[in-house]
C-alpha positions as CSV (number, residue, x, y, z in Angstrom):
1,M,15.2,10.4,-2.5
2,S,15.7,8.8,0.4
3,G,14.7,10.7,3.1
4,H,12.2,12.0,1.4
5,S,9.0,14.2,3.1
6,D,6.4,13.3,1.1
7,W,6.8,10.3,0.3
8,G,2.4,10.4,-0.2
9,G,2.6,13.3,-3.0
10,A,6.1,11.9,-4.7
11,S,3.6,7.8,-5.1
12,A,0.1,10.2,-6.5
13,S,2.7,10.7,-9.3
14,F,2.0,7.6,-10.8
15,D,-1.2,7.8,-13.5
16,F,-2.0,3.8,-11.8
17,V,-2.8,6.0,-8.2
18,S,-5.9,7.3,-7.7
19,H,-5.7,7.8,-4.2
20,C,-2.3,7.7,-1.7
21,Y,-2.3,8.7,1.4
22,R,-1.4,8.1,4.5
23,R,-2.8,6.4,8.0
24,P,-2.2,5.4,11.4
25,R,-1.1,2.4,12.2
26,H,-2.5,-0.1,13.6
27,L,0.2,-2.4,14.9
28,P,0.6,-5.2,14.8
29,Q,-1.4,-6.4,12.9
30,W,-1.2,-4.2,9.8
31,P,2.4,-2.0,10.9
32,Y,1.6,0.4,7.0
33,N,0.9,4.2,7.0
34,L,1.4,5.5,3.8
35,F,-1.9,4.2,1.6
36,A,-1.8,3.9,-2.6
37,M,-4.5,3.0,-4.6
38,V,-3.5,0.6,-7.3
39,H,-5.5,0.2,-10.8
40,G,-5.0,-2.5,-13.4
41,R,-7.2,-5.0,-15.1
42,S,-4.8,-8.4,-13.4
43,R,-2.8,-8.8,-10.6
44,E,0.5,-8.8,-12.4
45,E,0.2,-5.2,-13.8
46,V,-0.8,-4.3,-10.5
47,D,2.2,-6.1,-9.4
48,S,4.4,-4.2,-11.8
49,K,3.0,-1.1,-10.5
50,A,3.2,-2.0,-6.9
51,A,7.1,-3.0,-7.7
52,Q,7.3,1.1,-9.4
53,I,6.4,2.3,-5.7
54,A,8.5,-0.3,-4.1
55,A,11.6,1.8,-6.0
56,L,11.0,5.3,-5.9
57,L,10.5,4.5,-2.3
58,G,13.7,2.9,-2.2
59,P,15.8,2.2,1.1
60,D,12.8,3.9,3.1
61,N,10.1,1.0,1.8
62,R,9.8,-0.7,4.8
63,G,7.5,-3.5,3.7
64,H,4.2,-3.9,1.8
65,A,0.9,-5.7,1.4
66,L,-1.3,-5.8,-1.7
67,L,-5.2,-5.8,-1.1
68,Y,-6.5,-6.8,-4.1
69,S,-10.5,-6.2,-4.4
70,T,-12.4,-8.6,-7.3
71,Q,-15.4,-6.7,-7.2
72,I,-16.7,-2.9,-6.6
73,L,-16.8,-2.3,-2.4
74,K,-19.2,0.2,-0.7
75,K,-16.2,3.5,0.4
76,T,-16.1,2.5,4.4
77,G,-12.8,2.8,5.1
78,L,-10.2,0.2,5.7
79,R,-10.6,-1.9,8.6
80,I,-8.1,-4.4,10.4
81,G,-9.1,-7.6,12.4
82,E,-11.5,-10.6,12.6
83,S,-14.7,-9.9,11.8
84,S,-13.4,-7.6,8.8
85,G,-12.1,-10.1,6.2
86,V,-9.4,-8.5,5.2
87,R,-6.3,-9.6,5.2
88,P,-2.6,-9.4,3.0
89,A,-3.2,-10.8,-0.2
90,S,1.2,-10.2,-0.4
91,K,3.5,-9.5,2.0
92,T,7.0,-8.4,2.0
93,Q,8.1,-6.7,5.1
94,K,11.8,-6.3,5.7
95,G,12.0,-7.0,9.7
96,R,12.0,-2.9,10.7
97,K,9.8,-1.2,12.8
98,E,9.8,2.0,13.1
């Protein structure tokens, strides 16, 4: 499926994805532009589901980070920076930049 024009739609087709959308990158802190909210009862379950999305993307997967929540948070949008407290919990980079 390399070069697929709608990776967001393809990723959102999984029943465990409730939200999936594109956002601008914030280099160098956040090089990602496709966001998917994956639901699971444990980190291991979420990791497994994220691996399914990565497999779907194949060689177009240029890396990903998983952010885990431990509580229900107010929806304010993603904020990145020193004062935000947002840090990737797990990171896989293939070293390529778009």
